C-alpha positions as CSV (number, residue, x, y, z in Angstrom):
1,X,102.4,168.2,111.1
2,X,102.2,170.3,114.3
3,X,98.5,170.0,114.0
4,X,96.5,170.4,117.2
5,X,95.7,166.8,118.2
6,X,92.1,167.6,119.0
7,X,91.8,168.8,115.4
8,X,93.1,165.5,114.1
9,X,90.8,163.5,116.3
10,X,87.9,165.7,115.1
11,X,88.6,164.8,111.5
12,X,88.9,161.1,112.5
13,X,85.5,161.2,114.0
14,X,83.7,162.8,111.0
15,X,85.8,161.6,108.1
16,X,83.0,160.1,106.0
17,X,80.6,163.1,106.7
18,X,83.3,165.6,105.9
19,X,84.2,163.8,102.6
20,X,80.5,163.9,101.6
21,X,80.2,167.6,102.5
22,X,83.4,168.4,100.5
23,X,82.6,166.3,97.5
24,X,81.6,169.2,95.3
25,X,84.6,170.8,93.7
26,X,84.8,174.6,94.3
27,X,85.4,176.6,91.2
28,X,88.6,178.1,92.4
29,X,90.1,174.7,93.3
30,X,89.2,173.4,89.8
31,X,91.0,176.4,88.3
32,X,94.1,175.6,90.5
33,X,94.1,171.9,89.4
34,X,94.0,172.9,85.8
35,X,97.0,175.3,86.3
36,X,98.9,172.8,88.3
37,X,98.5,170.0,85.8
38,X,99.4,172.4,82.9
39,X,102.6,173.4,84.8
40,X,103.5,169.7,85.2
41,X,103.0,169.1,81.5
42,X,100.1,166.8,82.0
43,X,102.0,164.0,83.8
44,X,104.2,163.3,86.8
45,X,104.2,161.9,90.3
46,X,102.7,164.1,93.0
47,X,102.7,164.0,96.7
48,X,99.3,165.0,98.1
49,X,99.2,166.3,101.6
50,X,95.9,166.3,103.3
51,X,94.0,164.0,100.9
52,X,90.9,164.0,103.0
53,X,88.1,162.2,101.2
54,X,90.1,162.0,98.0
55,X,88.2,164.5,95.8
56,X,91.3,166.3,94.4
57,X,93.4,163.2,93.8
58,X,90.7,161.8,91.5
59,X,90.6,165.0,89.4
60,X,94.4,165.0,89.2
61,X,94.5,161.4,88.1
62,X,91.8,162.1,85.4
63,X,94.2,164.6,84.0
64,X,97.1,162.1,83.8
65,X,98.9,162.7,87.1
66,X,100.0,159.9,89.5
67,X,99.1,160.8,93.1
68,X,100.4,159.5,96.4
69,X,97.5,160.1,98.8
70,X,98.4,160.9,102.4
71,X,96.8,162.4,105.4
72,X,97.6,162.9,109.1
73,X,94.0,161.8,110.0
74,X,93.7,158.0,110.4
75,X,90.0,158.4,109.7
76,X,90.6,159.8,106.2
77,X,93.3,157.2,105.4
78,X,91.0,154.4,106.4
79,X,88.1,155.9,104.4
80,X,90.3,156.1,101.3
81,X,91.5,152.5,101.8
82,X,87.9,151.3,102.2
83,X,87.1,153.0,98.9
84,X,89.8,151.0,97.2
85,X,92.7,153.6,97.1
86,X,96.2,153.2,98.5
87,X,96.8,155.9,101.1
88,X,99.4,156.5,103.7
89,X,99.2,158.0,107.2
90,X,101.8,160.8,107.1
91,X,102.8,163.8,109.2
92,X,104.9,166.0,106.9
93,X,106.5,167.8,109.8
94,X,108.2,164.8,111.3
95,X,108.0,161.7,109.0
96,X,109.9,160.5,105.9
97,X,108.3,162.0,102.8
98,X,110.1,159.7,100.3
99,X,107.9,157.9,97.8
100,X,107.9,154.2,98.6
101,X,107.0,153.5,95.0
102,X,110.0,155.4,93.7
103,X,112.9,155.1,96.2
104,X,115.5,157.7,95.6
105,X,113.4,159.7,93.1
106,X,111.9,163.0,94.1
107,X,108.3,164.0,93.4
108,X,107.4,166.1,90.4
109,X,105.1,168.2,92.5
110,X,103.2,168.6,95.8
111,X,99.5,169.3,96.1
112,X,98.4,170.7,99.5
113,X,95.0,172.2,99.2
114,X,93.3,173.7,102.2
115,X,95.2,171.6,104.7
116,X,98.2,173.6,105.8
117,X,95.8,175.9,107.6
118,X,96.2,173.5,110.5
119,X,100.0,173.8,110.7
120,X,101.2,176.0,113.5
121,X,102.7,179.3,112.3
122,X,106.1,178.5,113.6
123,X,106.1,175.2,111.8
124,X,104.9,176.1,108.4
125,X,108.4,177.1,107.0
126,X,109.7,173.7,108.2
127,X,106.9,171.8,106.5
128,X,107.4,173.8,103.3
129,X,111.1,173.1,103.4
130,X,110.6,169.4,103.9
131,X,108.2,169.3,101.0
132,X,110.8,171.2,98.9
133,X,113.5,168.7,99.7
134,X,111.2,165.9,98.5
135,X,110.6,167.6,95.2
136,X,112.8,167.8,92.1
137,X,114.2,171.1,91.0
138,X,111.5,172.9,89.0
139,X,108.8,170.7,90.5
140,X,105.5,172.4,91.2
141,X,103.7,173.3,94.4
142,X,100.1,174.2,95.0
143,X,99.3,175.2,98.6
144,X,96.3,177.2,99.9
145,X,95.7,178.8,103.3
146,X,93.0,181.0,104.7
147,X,93.7,184.7,104.5
148,X,93.6,186.6,107.8
149,X,95.4,187.3,111.0
150,X,96.2,185.2,114.0
151,X,94.6,181.9,114.8
152,X,91.1,180.7,115.4
153,X,89.6,177.7,117.3
154,X,86.1,176.6,116.3
155,X,84.0,174.1,118.2
156,X,81.3,171.8,116.7
157,X,79.4,168.7,117.6
158,X,77.8,168.1,121.0
159,X,79.0,167.9,124.6
160,X,79.0,164.2,124.3
161,X,81.0,164.2,121.1
162,X,82.8,167.6,120.8
163,X,84.9,168.5,117.7
164,X,87.5,171.2,117.8
165,X,89.5,172.7,114.9
166,X,92.4,175.1,115.1
167,X,93.4,177.1,112.1
168,X,96.2,179.5,111.4
169,X,95.6,182.5,109.1
170,X,98.1,184.2,106.8
171,X,98.8,187.4,104.9
172,X,100.5,187.3,101.5
173,X,103.8,189.0,102.4
174,X,104.5,186.6,105.4
175,X,103.4,183.6,103.3
176,X,105.7,184.5,100.4
177,X,108.6,184.9,102.8
178,X,108.0,181.5,104.4
179,X,107.8,179.9,100.9
180,X,111.0,181.6,99.6
181,X,112.9,180.7,102.8
182,X,111.8,177.1,102.4
183,X,113.2,176.7,98.9
184,X,110.2,177.6,96.6
185,X,110.0,180.2,93.8
186,X,106.6,181.8,94.0
187,X,105.1,182.6,90.7
188,X,101.7,183.7,91.9
189,X,99.5,184.0,95.0
190,X,95.9,184.3,94.1
191,X,93.1,185.5,96.4
192,X,90.2,183.1,96.0
193,X,86.8,183.2,97.7
194,X,85.4,179.9,98.9
195,X,82.2,181.4,100.3
196,X,81.2,185.0,101.3
197,X,83.9,186.4,103.6
198,X,85.9,183.2,103.3
199,X,89.1,184.2,101.4
200,X,92.0,181.9,100.5
201,X,95.5,182.6,99.4
202,X,96.3,180.1,96.7
203,X,100.0,179.6,95.9
204,X,101.6,178.6,92.6
205,X,105.3,177.9,93.0
206,X,108.2,175.9,91.8
207,X,111.1,174.2,93.5
208,X,114.2,176.4,93.5
209,X,117.5,175.0,92.3
210,X,119.4,173.3,95.1
211,X,122.5,175.1,96.2
């Protein structure tokens, strides 16, 4: 994706630490997983964008869903592989999204939790459109982005080992427009709180019929 390269390198550097910090499942994410699996009918093949440490994929698989783990960060992909999982290095803005395990068969859904915040605003509709093209008609989408305006760059680490993250914030009307233009039918956009003053827009959508 059109993710700031310093952001990717920052995740590469702290993949294991980040995975440990994010191991606990937030209540709102657990709720979205339940809704997503229910909409899929308790089965199906799902493309996960931004697998990170693999927390969400494990929960999806416990509920009967097959997950293709992917991430743009080499650090996360290597961590997943070291832990015994198959994972692919993948940029959803530019690279082939087809499932190598099911050539010619679209996914039943896409799970993109808290990762599209790093996609540049002008590129999100393109990414969403490519995800739609890789998904069957009626297939499901979960995507979540931080609510707000503009962009923010945060710096962490030390002078010797700096880490920089760039995030893009969204308001619901613009997000709904991007999703609709990309080929998704939005059924709900829920406002969820991750921590005090940390609000997320959590999307539930389905793949529109191809024209």
